[in-house]
N, C-alpha and C positions, 0 to 999 in steps of 0.2 A: 745285552750277552752271551748268547748260543753267535753270534757274529765274531767275536773274539776271541772263546773258542773253537768255533770253525778255523780261523785264521792258524793260533796254535797249533790246533792237528795235523794242519796242511806241510805244517815244518816242523813242529814233532817229529809224529809220524815216521815219513821218511829218513828223516836222522838216524829216528833208533832200526827202521827196520834197516838200514842201512851200516850200522855199526854193532848188529848183529850178525849178520852173512857176514863182515868182513872175521867177525870173531870165528864166527865157524867153519867159514873158510880156509883161512890160518889152521886151524888143528887139523883140516881133511891135508889140506896144501902136505904138511911135516909128516904128516903120517905117511902119505903117499911117497916121501924123499928118504924117507928112512924104514919103506920095503910094504907095508900095510895099506894095499889098492881098497880096503871094505868099506870106506867112505866112499871111491871113485868108481868102483860096483854097484852101488845104492844112488849113485847120483848127486853126491851130498858133493863133493868137488867143482862146484858153480857156484858163480856172484850170482843165480837166480835167488834174491829173496822167497820165495813162494817155497822153495824144496827145502827151507830153513825152518817153513814158520810149522809153529806148535798151538795147533786148534786151540786151548785151552790160554797160553802164553798171549796168544794175538789178543784175541775176547778180553783179558787183566790190559791186555798196554791200551786198547780205543775207550776201555770205560774206568781206568784207576790207574795208566797213564805209568803203567809197570807189568812188565810182562818178560815171558823167557824163549828162545827157540830150542830145536828140535838138536839134544846134544851130537855130536856127530857120533857115528860107530868106528870103538879100535879094537882094535881085535892084536892083544900083544905079543902073542904065537911067532906074528909074522915079522918082528921086529930080530935083529941081531942082540941087540942084549935091550931086554926088555924093560927090566928100570928105567934106566938110564933115556931111554928112549920117549917115554911113558912123558917124563920131565919135561921132553923138550915140546911133545906132539903140547901139554895141557900151557905152557908160559907163553905158546905162538901164539892162543887166542888173547889173553891181556894182551902182550908184545903189538901186533897187528893195532887193538886199539892208544894203544899211545902213540901209534906211531899215527894216526891216521886225527891224532887231537895236535900233536907237534905238528902236523902240514897245516890244519885248519889256523892255531895258533899264528906259523906263518904267514898267512895266506891273509889272517886277520891283521894284523900288522902289517906290514910292508905294503901292504894290498890296497886289501878294505877304506880302512881306518886312514890310509895316506890321501886317496883319491878322495872318498870322501871329503875331508879336508877342507881340499884343495879343487873342490866343487865339482870336481869329473865326473860324481857319480849322482842317477836321477831317480826316476821311481823306484830302480831297483834296489836300492840302499840298504835300506833297515828291511826286508828277507834276507838279504845277500850276510850283513849282519845278525842276524838271528839265526840263521841255519847254521853257520859257522860257527857262532856262542855255545848253540848247542852240541853241534859236532863236538867240541872239547869237552866241553861241560858229560857229555853221557861218553864218551869216549874213555877222561878220568876215572869214573865212576865206574864204567864196567871193568875196566880192569884191576881198581882195588877193590871191588867185588868179589869178583871172581878170583880174587889171589887170596883173599881167606882164606884161612885152612883147615875147613870143614866139606866133607865128601857130603855132597856131586861137587862140588865146585874146583877147577883148576890149580887153586892153592892146594890144596889137601893130595893129590895127583904131584906138586913138584913138591909138598912136602915130604914125600915118602920117596921120589926119586934121591933127594937129598940125606936121610936117616936110616941110621944102620939099621939089615933088615931087623934084627929082633924087633927094634922101637918103629920101624916100618907100618908094619904088621899089625900093629895093636893100633890104626888106623882104622886098619881094617873094617877092624871087632863093632866102628858104631856108625862105617857107611849105612847099615841097613835105615842107622834112625839122622844121618843124616839132614836130609830134606825138611824133618822137623825140626832139626835145632835150627834151618838157616830159615824157614817162615816166624818161627818163635822171636828169633831176631830181627825178621822182617818187621813184626807186628807187636810185638813188647820191647823192642829197643828204644824205640822213643826218639827224644835228644842225642842222647850216646852214639846212638846208631849214623843219627844223622848225620853228624859231628866227622864222623870218624871217615866216612864218604866225602863230607862235603870244605874238610881241610883238606886236603891233597890238592882236591879243585883250584884252591884259594892260592897253597902253594905253587901248581903248577904254572898259577900266570906272572906268578915272577920271572919266569923265562924268559918275556919276551920282553919287559921293563915297560907294562903297560903306564901311561901318564894318569891320573886322577881321572879327569872325564871319561878318556874310554875305558875306566875297570867300572867310571859308576852305571855307562852303557848298561857294562858286558852284565852286572850282578844286578840292575835292573832285569834286564832279558830272561835273567835267571829264576831270579826271586821272584821277580814281580810281575811279569809276564808284560 
């Protein structure tokens, strides 16, 4: 059993570390482009995952396979249009995860599965397929989760940027309790919350027209390891 868990972690941990890193890097990159170099000055404009790790989030990641990275510091006062530019910074993270999932899906469909079916892959076929499947799953789940309109998640920043000022300010009023709301949803949301995350992943797979055999392989990796 330990051996199976170790093999799982050897694939899962690099995938989620990369996904969290590209997510936070994208926030820092767009913020810098829009005029705020706070993240850059603090060494966060980097693809080095060590710069983005949160101690508690990392420990939970290893123990329960759920964690988080350190939020990228942003100073909206450096933007020309703070409200609109914060929206762009916020949405950059989820978009980066979707792009990663799309690239992984293309590689899985048109390279890995095709070469594997032609017998052109050897011992590395299974781990490579597992890696790409987890890249798709984690990418989609991170994007959907972070787009929930609850502070401090990215979705709340996007919603703030879209709403008129008098409505947007109401979001700030619940920011103090936002993290408690998020944890409450995770702990007590049960199957409903899982469905909210898994359904977009299943719909995302339709983009690549996987056949039944390929879908069975993908779903078996995600849900049965």
